[in-house]
C-alpha angles and dihedrals in degrees: 000000000000124000121213138170089274097049141268118342093357123137112274119255119220130194113227122207130180111250091221094052128230119325111216113229121206113215110246117199115236115233116227113261119234114254090214134016094216109124093004130127118235125195123209113214120187142176092217092242128119118345108336096144090051091051093046092049092051092047090047091054092047092050095045090052091056106031136040132223096019115162122203132208107203124226093252089072092059098040134221108320092194106036137092093296097037094124091059092040092052092046089056097040098092092051092047091049091051092043092052092048094226119178096195139006137216109208116194119191127174117243 
């Protein structure tokens, strides 16, 4: 007979731990989402791989068909988030987003 935490002849109970330990998570506030894109500014952010301009063009047409007065900030303004200077580009991204006054972003990355 084997004895476990649950009693005699019961299935054993094991504690499971992650080999990497706990990863602390900072709470990040969620920004409110716009209820409409009419009159909003949308930024296109891209990693300069695959077909970002094709994706952005298709998204732009879909948005323009549904909403009026939408303004766009093209990916060239933000820079290549994956290229040679990506560290600098990503460090400046939040300031550029704020400076451009965008309300939403479409981020296209190649996979």
